[in-house]
Structure formats: C-alpha cells, structure tokens
BARO-112139 format. One record per residue (C-alpha): residue in three letters; z negated, y, x negated. Coordinates in nm, 4 decimals. Example, Ala and Ser with C-alpha at 12.3 -4.5 7.8 and 13.67 -1.06 7.14 Angstrom:
BEGIN
res  Z  Y  X
ala  -0.7800  -0.4500  -1.2300
ser  -0.7140  -0.1060  -1.3670
***
This chain:
BEGIN
res  Z  Y  X
met  -11.7274  -16.9923  -3.1252
ser  -11.8710  -17.1905  -2.9053
asp  -12.2430  -17.2698  -2.9070
glu  -12.2227  -17.5993  -3.0638
val  -12.0432  -17.4481  -3.3778
thr  -12.2863  -17.1644  -3.3333
his  -12.5774  -17.3519  -3.3585
ser  -12.4663  -17.5895  -3.6304
ile  -12.3808  -17.2777  -3.8624
ser  -12.7577  -17.1885  -3.8350
thr  -12.9016  -17.4898  -3.8838
arg  -12.6618  -17.4622  -4.2234
leu  -12.7690  -17.1760  -4.3314
gln  -13.1578  -17.2047  -4.2397
ser  -13.1771  -17.5864  -4.4503
his  -13.0114  -17.3468  -4.7698
arg  -13.2365  -17.0477  -4.6939
ala  -13.5341  -17.2914  -4.7035
gln  -13.4435  -17.4601  -5.0235
ile  -13.3662  -17.1185  -5.1381
asp  -13.7016  -17.0264  -5.0829
thr  -13.8750  -17.3112  -5.2392
ile  -13.7027  -17.2620  -5.5097
asp  -13.8166  -16.8781  -5.4984
gln  -14.1555  -17.0236  -5.5275
gln  -14.1006  -17.2226  -5.8302
leu  -13.9308  -16.9772  -6.0294
val  -14.2448  -16.6875  -5.9436
arg  -14.4480  -16.9634  -6.1140
leu  -14.2742  -17.0828  -6.3540
leu  -14.1980  -16.7119  -6.4343
asn  -14.5640  -16.5833  -6.4766
glu  -14.6235  -16.9262  -6.6668
arg  -14.3819  -16.8214  -6.9156
val  -14.5069  -16.4616  -6.9275
glu  -14.8333  -16.6176  -6.9846
gln  -14.7171  -16.7533  -7.2844
ala  -14.5408  -16.4858  -7.4349
thr  -14.8770  -16.2747  -7.3443
ala  -15.0616  -16.5065  -7.6123
ile  -14.8302  -16.5204  -7.8678
gly  -14.8276  -16.1038  -7.8298
lys  -15.2161  -16.0956  -7.8636
ile  -15.1732  -16.3476  -8.1686
lys  -14.8592  -16.1667  -8.3616
his  -15.0935  -15.8296  -8.2748
ala  -15.3880  -16.0026  -8.4608
ala  -15.1704  -16.0664  -8.7532
gly  -15.0048  -15.6935  -8.7874
ala  -14.6836  -15.8320  -8.6561
asp  -14.4163  -15.6589  -8.4219
tyr  -14.3946  -15.6363  -8.0584
phe  -14.0193  -15.6506  -8.0674
asp  -13.9030  -15.9396  -8.2741
pro  -13.4836  -15.9416  -8.2349
cys  -13.4446  -16.2460  -8.4207
arg  -13.6576  -16.4449  -8.1823
glu  -13.5109  -16.2636  -7.8793
ala  -13.1264  -16.3699  -8.0422
gln  -13.2546  -16.7197  -8.0561
val  -13.3863  -16.7136  -7.7221
met  -13.0568  -16.5969  -7.6224
glu  -12.8400  -16.8536  -7.7827
lys  -13.0876  -17.0931  -7.6506
val  -13.0520  -17.0167  -7.2507
ser  -12.7149  -16.9721  -7.3420
glu  -12.6075  -17.3008  -7.4511
leu  -12.8783  -17.4906  -7.1456
asn  -12.6582  -17.3183  -6.8864
pro  -12.4457  -17.5344  -6.7254
gly  -12.2536  -17.2556  -6.4655
pro  -12.2094  -17.1503  -6.2326
leu  -12.4036  -16.8366  -6.3146
pro  -12.2232  -16.6602  -6.5777
pro  -12.3407  -16.6652  -6.9154
lys  -12.3725  -16.2609  -6.9033
ala  -12.5496  -16.2924  -6.5844
leu  -12.8155  -16.4736  -6.7586
arg  -12.8619  -16.2870  -7.0622
ala  -12.8985  -15.9440  -6.8470
ile  -13.1750  -16.1817  -6.6383
tyr  -13.3267  -16.2818  -6.9700
arg  -13.3220  -15.9085  -7.1018
glu  -13.5634  -15.8323  -6.8196
ile  -13.7650  -16.0981  -6.8206
ile  -13.8323  -16.0641  -7.1989
ser  -13.9272  -15.6556  -7.1465
ala  -14.1555  -15.7528  -6.8799
ser  -14.3698  -16.0016  -7.0993
ile  -14.3567  -15.6709  -7.4368
gly  -14.4332  -15.4300  -7.1836
leu  -14.7411  -15.6259  -7.0245
glu  -14.8365  -15.6267  -7.4431
lys  -14.7632  -15.2991  -7.5212
ala  -14.5786  -14.9931  -7.3793
leu  -14.3053  -14.9775  -7.6397
val  -14.1638  -14.6263  -7.6585
ile  -13.7920  -14.5995  -7.6916
ala  -13.6147  -14.2808  -7.8469
tyr  -13.2414  -14.2411  -7.7811
leu  -13.0219  -13.9811  -7.7641
gly  -13.0276  -13.8295  -7.4096
pro  -13.0229  -13.7366  -7.1807
pro  -13.0952  -14.0026  -6.9086
ala  -12.6997  -14.1854  -6.8091
thr  -12.5543  -14.1040  -7.1632
tyr  -12.4075  -14.4099  -7.2847
thr  -12.6956  -14.4387  -7.5777
his  -12.9250  -14.5047  -7.2634
gln  -12.7286  -14.7363  -7.1285
ala  -12.7404  -14.9662  -7.4654
ala  -13.1029  -14.8826  -7.5101
leu  -13.1473  -15.0495  -7.1396
arg  -12.9629  -15.3486  -7.2450
ser  -13.0816  -15.3800  -7.5707
phe  -13.4931  -15.3182  -7.4347
gly  -13.5071  -15.3499  -7.0411
ser  -13.6194  -15.1793  -6.8299
ser  -13.9718  -15.2259  -6.8239
leu  -14.0757  -14.9632  -7.1405
val  -14.0860  -14.6283  -7.1821
tyr  -13.8016  -14.4319  -7.2445
arg  -13.7772  -14.0862  -7.4056
pro  -13.4914  -13.8972  -7.4164
leu  -13.3567  -13.6623  -7.6868
arg  -13.1271  -13.3298  -7.7915
thr  -13.0360  -13.4826  -8.1135
ile  -12.9661  -13.7945  -8.3574
ala  -13.2102  -13.6223  -8.6074
glu  -13.4599  -13.5698  -8.3094
val  -13.4273  -13.9731  -8.2447
phe  -13.5080  -14.0587  -8.6622
ala  -13.8129  -13.7638  -8.6638
glu  -13.9730  -13.9595  -8.3685
val  -13.9796  -14.3297  -8.4581
glu  -14.0511  -14.1572  -8.8598
arg  -14.3683  -13.9879  -8.7247
gly  -14.4903  -14.2624  -8.4819
val  -14.3939  -14.0668  -8.1765
ala  -14.1413  -14.3663  -8.0798
asp  -14.1512  -14.7214  -8.1766
tyr  -13.7638  -14.7396  -8.2114
gly  -13.4804  -14.5775  -8.1523
val  -13.1217  -14.6520  -8.0345
ile  -12.8128  -14.4012  -8.1559
pro  -12.4395  -14.4385  -8.1561
ile  -12.2967  -14.5664  -8.5197
glu  -11.9073  -14.6385  -8.4580
asn  -11.6357  -14.6514  -8.2037
ser  -11.3545  -14.8650  -8.1924
thr  -11.1331  -14.5359  -8.0968
glu  -11.2461  -14.2418  -8.3121
gly  -11.4350  -14.4087  -8.5148
ala  -11.7920  -14.3637  -8.6943
val  -12.0431  -14.1464  -8.5601
phe  -12.1051  -13.9013  -8.8791
his  -12.4238  -13.7499  -8.7498
ser  -12.5690  -14.0930  -8.7221
leu  -12.4385  -14.2081  -9.0888
asp  -12.6099  -13.9030  -9.2679
met  -12.9047  -13.9854  -9.0848
leu  -12.9241  -14.3445  -9.2080
val  -12.8787  -14.2297  -9.6124
glu  -13.1450  -13.9719  -9.5778
ser  -13.4068  -14.1514  -9.3319
asp  -13.6718  -14.4818  -9.4782
leu  -13.6076  -14.5996  -9.1159
lys  -13.4574  -14.9474  -9.0822
ile  -13.1502  -15.0736  -8.8679
val  -13.3196  -15.3814  -8.6639
ala  -13.0589  -15.4557  -8.4092
glu  -12.7279  -15.3503  -8.2611
gln  -12.5512  -15.3257  -7.9412
tyr  -12.1855  -15.3429  -7.8433
leu  -12.1065  -15.1502  -7.5164
pro  -11.7816  -15.1181  -7.3228
ile  -11.6988  -14.7558  -7.2534
glu  -11.5805  -14.6587  -6.9414
his  -11.4985  -14.2911  -6.8913
cys  -11.4986  -14.0797  -6.5829
leu  -11.3632  -13.7246  -6.4880
ile  -11.6304  -13.5881  -6.3035
ala  -11.5765  -13.2617  -6.1088
asp  -11.6703  -13.0786  -5.7994
ala  -11.3108  -12.9420  -5.7600
ser  -10.9612  -13.0743  -5.7496
ile  -10.7863  -13.2165  -6.0922
glu  -10.5242  -12.8546  -5.9852
asp  -10.8467  -12.6484  -6.0419
ile  -10.9973  -12.7888  -6.3735
thr  -10.9561  -12.5199  -6.6515
glu  -11.2267  -12.6733  -6.8452
val  -11.3541  -13.0034  -6.9680
his  -11.6742  -13.0524  -7.1479
ser  -11.8028  -13.4030  -7.2815
lys  -11.9457  -13.5179  -7.6011
asp  -11.6668  -13.4875  -7.9412
gln  -11.6363  -13.9005  -7.9764
ala  -11.5437  -13.8669  -7.5564
leu  -11.3008  -13.6184  -7.5442
gly  -11.1540  -13.8215  -7.8685
gln  -11.1426  -14.1273  -7.6889
cys  -10.9453  -13.9755  -7.3956
arg  -10.7466  -13.7271  -7.5920
asn  -10.3936  -13.8532  -7.4561
trp  -10.4899  -13.8813  -7.1112
leu  -10.6287  -13.5701  -7.1548
arg  -10.2665  -13.4039  -7.2573
thr  -10.0927  -13.5560  -7.0627
his  -10.2991  -13.4856  -6.7286
leu  -10.4588  -13.1681  -6.8227
pro  -10.2669  -13.0008  -7.1040
lys  -10.3921  -12.6358  -7.0303
ala  -10.7381  -12.7450  -6.9938
val  -10.9875  -12.6353  -7.2866
leu  -11.2059  -12.8931  -7.4302
val  -11.5513  -12.7909  -7.5266
asp  -11.7654  -13.0112  -7.7329
asn  -12.1232  -13.0822  -7.5650
his  -12.3994  -13.2478  -7.7028
ser  -12.4068  -13.5110  -7.4333
thr  -12.2397  -13.6689  -7.1656
ala  -12.4852  -13.6985  -6.9257
gly  -12.5285  -13.2900  -7.0004
ala  -12.1344  -13.2269  -6.9255
val  -12.2456  -13.3226  -6.5774
glu  -12.4660  -13.1138  -6.5153
leu  -12.2826  -12.8472  -6.6502
ala  -12.0312  -12.8770  -6.4376
lys  -12.1999  -12.9479  -6.1437
glu  -12.3127  -12.5667  -6.1983
arg  -12.0152  -12.4141  -6.2926
lys  -11.6740  -12.3969  -6.0459
gly  -11.3172  -12.5458  -6.2688
val  -11.5953  -12.7514  -6.4993
ala  -11.5491  -13.1282  -6.5058
ala  -11.7033  -13.3584  -6.7351
ile  -11.6356  -13.6884  -6.9193
ala  -11.8462  -13.8859  -6.8071
ser  -12.0076  -14.2731  -6.7305
ala  -11.9961  -14.3334  -6.3189
leu  -12.3876  -14.3743  -6.3808
ala  -12.3865  -14.0284  -6.4940
ala  -12.2115  -13.8822  -6.1954
glu  -12.3856  -14.0858  -5.9291
leu  -12.7481  -13.9404  -6.0876
tyr  -12.6236  -13.5919  -6.0703
glu  -12.4335  -13.6876  -5.7764
met  -12.1283  -13.5457  -5.8477
pro  -11.7482  -13.7000  -5.7365
ile  -11.5713  -13.9104  -5.9809
ile  -11.1918  -13.7461  -6.0051
glu  -11.0465  -14.0370  -6.2316
arg  -11.2236  -14.3727  -6.3576
ser  -11.1099  -14.5381  -6.7040
ile  -10.9523  -14.2578  -6.8122
gln  -10.9820  -14.3683  -7.2182
asp  -10.7131  -14.4156  -7.4078
lys  -10.7791  -14.7926  -7.4883
ser  -10.8808  -15.0289  -7.2200
asp  -11.0866  -15.1925  -7.5100
asn  -11.2912  -14.9340  -7.6015
val  -11.6416  -14.9937  -7.7036
thr  -11.8989  -14.8375  -7.9092
arg  -12.1820  -14.9956  -8.1418
phe  -12.5322  -14.8826  -8.1036
leu  -12.8086  -14.9608  -8.3617
thr  -13.1816  -14.9925  -8.2834
ile  -13.3915  -14.8172  -8.5707
gly  -13.7144  -14.8687  -8.6738
lys  -13.9934  -14.9506  -8.9381
thr  -13.9623  -15.3295  -8.8691
arg  -13.8099  -15.5921  -9.1286
val  -13.6501  -15.8513  -8.9264
arg  -13.6994  -16.2271  -8.9998
pro  -13.3243  -16.3964  -9.0903
leu  -13.1628  -16.6027  -8.8066
gly  -12.9671  -16.8329  -9.1292
glu  -12.6345  -16.9819  -9.0759
gly  -12.4140  -16.6841  -9.0986
arg  -12.5901  -16.5234  -8.7637
asp  -12.7349  -16.2233  -8.9754
lys  -12.5426  -15.8689  -9.0782
thr  -12.7055  -15.6364  -9.3290
ser  -12.5839  -15.2985  -9.4002
met  -12.6362  -15.0606  -9.6669
val  -12.5322  -14.7958  -9.8307
ile  -12.3760  -14.7448  -10.1715
ser  -12.2258  -14.4685  -10.4760
ile  -11.9966  -14.4902  -10.7513
asn  -11.9160  -14.3306  -11.0648
asp  -11.6231  -14.1419  -11.0447
arg  -11.3756  -14.3091  -11.2036
met  -11.0498  -14.5757  -11.1963
gly  -11.1569  -14.8858  -11.0225
ala  -11.5063  -14.7451  -10.9409
leu  -11.4972  -14.8560  -10.5777
ser  -11.3075  -15.2342  -10.6823
asp  -11.6069  -15.3419  -10.9371
ala  -11.8889  -15.1979  -10.6844
leu  -11.7418  -15.4635  -10.3927
lys  -11.6493  -15.7414  -10.6796
pro  -12.0277  -15.9152  -10.6646
phe  -11.9740  -15.9797  -10.3169
thr  -11.6477  -16.1975  -10.3425
asp  -11.8529  -16.3217  -10.6342
gln  -12.0625  -16.4455  -10.4455
gly  -11.8233  -16.5422  -10.1037
ile  -12.0138  -16.2618  -9.9107
asn  -11.7877  -16.1416  -9.6109
leu  -11.7474  -15.7464  -9.6068
thr  -11.6972  -15.7100  -9.2350
arg  -11.7265  -15.2616  -9.2504
ile  -11.6845  -15.0314  -9.5059
glu  -11.6709  -14.6272  -9.4242
ser  -11.6946  -14.3333  -9.6788
arg  -11.8665  -13.9933  -9.5939
pro  -11.8667  -13.7005  -9.7978
ser  -12.2488  -13.7082  -10.0166
arg  -12.2765  -13.3679  -9.9746
arg  -12.4384  -13.3644  -10.2476
lys  -12.1455  -13.1890  -10.4314
pro  -11.7698  -13.1428  -10.3485
trp  -11.5379  -13.4718  -10.3487
asp  -11.8431  -13.7092  -10.4003
tyr  -11.8734  -13.9679  -10.1489
val  -12.0915  -14.2644  -10.0231
phe  -11.9612  -14.5789  -9.8772
phe  -12.1607  -14.7719  -9.5834
ile  -12.1084  -15.0994  -9.6011
asp  -12.1577  -15.4233  -9.3558
val  -12.1623  -15.7592  -9.4600
val  -12.2344  -16.1264  -9.3512
gly  -12.6120  -16.2676  -9.3970
his  -12.9472  -16.1142  -9.4450
tyr  -13.1329  -15.9556  -9.7302
glu  -13.3489  -16.2169  -9.8155
asp  -13.0182  -16.4399  -9.8253
ala  -13.0201  -16.5931  -10.2840
lys  -12.6369  -16.4493  -10.2480
leu  -12.6576  -16.1500  -10.1365
lys  -12.9856  -16.0525  -10.3279
ser  -12.7687  -16.1686  -10.7017
ala  -12.4749  -15.9463  -10.5135
ile  -12.7142  -15.6716  -10.4487
glu  -12.8449  -15.6886  -10.7772
ala  -12.5212  -15.6700  -10.9647
leu  -12.4072  -15.3699  -10.7522
arg  -12.7538  -15.1607  -10.9368
glu  -12.6011  -15.1893  -11.2257
thr  -12.3331  -15.0383  -11.1512
cys  -12.3205  -14.8325  -10.8996
pro  -12.5779  -14.4693  -10.9342
met  -12.7570  -14.5796  -10.5505
val  -12.8001  -14.8457  -10.3671
lys  -12.9893  -14.8581  -10.0531
trp  -13.0545  -15.1081  -9.8480
leu  -13.0452  -14.9836  -9.4406
gly  -13.1424  -15.3024  -9.2870
ser  -13.0775  -15.6710  -9.2075
tyr  -13.0450  -15.7948  -8.8491
pro  -12.9042  -16.0541  -8.6005
asp  -12.5051  -16.0573  -8.5346
thr  -12.4328  -15.9985  -8.1879
arg  -12.0693  -15.9665  -8.2161
glu  -11.9764  -16.2622  -8.0608
ser  -12.2332  -16.2456  -7.7942
ser  -12.0941  -15.9118  -7.6875
glu  -11.9307  -15.8459  -7.3591
pro  -11.5778  -15.7489  -7.4159
ala  -11.4464  -15.4290  -7.2366
pro  -11.3204  -15.4451  -6.8347
***
C-alpha cells in the first residue's frame, strides 16, 4: 500500500473519529439530562407513595423509541440500550432488590437482567417459594420466576405459588433458551447429566440420541448443575453458555434443545398495581375453580365470549385441596380495569367457587425477540 493511500485512509478515519467524539459529548450530556428528569419524576412519585418501577411507562418508552428509530441500529439493540438507561435512572432513585431463582447465570437470572437492567441489586434464591417469601416480607422489591416453556409447558411450582400468594404479576419477559452440554470430559466419558427438570425435558430427544446410557439427574438449577459438573468426573450439565463462562467450564455441544424456537416465559411478581396501557396491549392473568358438573368449564368461559374477550392461555392444575379437583389458570387480552373484563369477572363470580385475579400487565408478546 502506497504512502498516499495510507495517508488518505488515516485522514478519513480521523475525520470519522472526530465526529464520533463530538457525538459522544452530546450523548453523555443528553443522557445525564434525561437521568436528571427521571430522578425528578422519581422524587415526585416517592412523595406520592408510588412505585419506582412502572411497567406501563417502560412499555410506552420502548414503544416510542422503537417507532422513532430509523435504523440502522436494530430495534433489539435500541431496547437493550434503553433498558440500561432506565435501570441506571431507577438505581439512582432507589436500590431496588430483585429476587430470582438462582444461582447467578441461570436463565431466570438472565430474564431478570433483561427486565430490570444491570444497575439494581439481585438476590439469588434456591426455590420459587423463597422468591415469593422474600417479596412478601419486603426483603426484595420484586421477584422473577419462570412460568412456562414453549416445549415443556407450565412450571407447576410457580402456578401453585400464584394460587397461595397475594403478590401480583406486574410484568412478563420472553427469553429464547439455548441449552449447552457442559462438562470437563469427552462425551464418551459422561455417565450422568444434571440440570433442572425443565431443561432436561427440553433436550429429551437429543439426550436419547447422543447419551442414551447416561443417568439424568434433576438439579435445583441449571447453573447449580454446572457447579456440580465442575466438581465431579463423568458428570455433565445442561445450562446456558453464560453459566459455562461463569464457572469456567468447557462447552461440548451448543443448541442441544429439541426445538430451535425454544422460549421460556418469565413473570415479575410484586405488590404493584400496574396501570393499563389500553388498546389491547394489556394482559390479565387469573385462576378459577369450577363446580363438579357437566359443562361447568364451558359455562365459566362463556362470559369471555359474551364480552368479546380473547383468551390467550388456559392451563389446568390439581387444586391440592382434594383428589380430582382442579383449578384453571387463564390469560386474557385486556386489563382488570377494562369495563368488559370487569363485567366478565362479575359473571364468573356468580358461577365459580373461586375467581382470583393474579395481575394485569403489559403484553410483551409482540416485542419479544424470536429464538435464535
């Protein structure tokens, strides 16, 4: 390369870098101005007894910046940037404590970070029941729990706790799940595979094909399984690449989940009552019981049909009160404060022994990122 060409390239690089430096100065100034405005709002909310975390407002901000974005910055990247901006703003107002099903580097931890950003305080716990307990006691401000997977279905411990607890669902998060086989051994030497029961189920066919003789062992968490695999020879774990990195363990195989579009839905639970977004952008969850008679479930669902309300999910679960007695978890489009949904719930209470509202929150299905 000639000196003339090298000089031309250097000159152009310097010009672009100078423009970037100018833009960075403007960005830093504007970001701090934004945080100052957010802090002022936080003081007003605190004086009024309102919560610092406002899922409705955050959903509005994410919608707005996505609409304003002309590119080339991808919408996913822009939302991630704003997640951290909002997280930093909240962190300056109050060090919110977020409880989650731990230890660090579990998928629930990753979902919590995607929901709240990196500027808050995270508290890993061993069980879903402990997450509920910490939030109920006020030790944590919010909790993040898994609720269902697109491959394996519902997380029953979470469903049971929602029935028992007075906490409400305040937000949801969809996380694409890529499972890795992690071990400090060759695949031929693996005799046991440890992971959370849901993760083992999501890789059932792969394990049957590639490790048919290995013993599958349920662990309290995916990250905990990696920690165990590091300590014991011949043991592999199924977990995320992040967990492998955290525990400095080799990844033998990536993307071993049976379905490429493997996604887990997580819920944020707390004591907040979330304001409605409106225009069909809210979701409401509830649990009902029905009388033991023919057509009871059909009758229970009729109020939703009468009001033109769309059901997005229904899941049955033993009530644990008596044998063959079931409760039904229902998700519908709309907010608890919507007139039509209020009417439907009033009609439900006339025929159902139990109708419990579990929470209303922004519906994030449309803005969720697809699985890789």
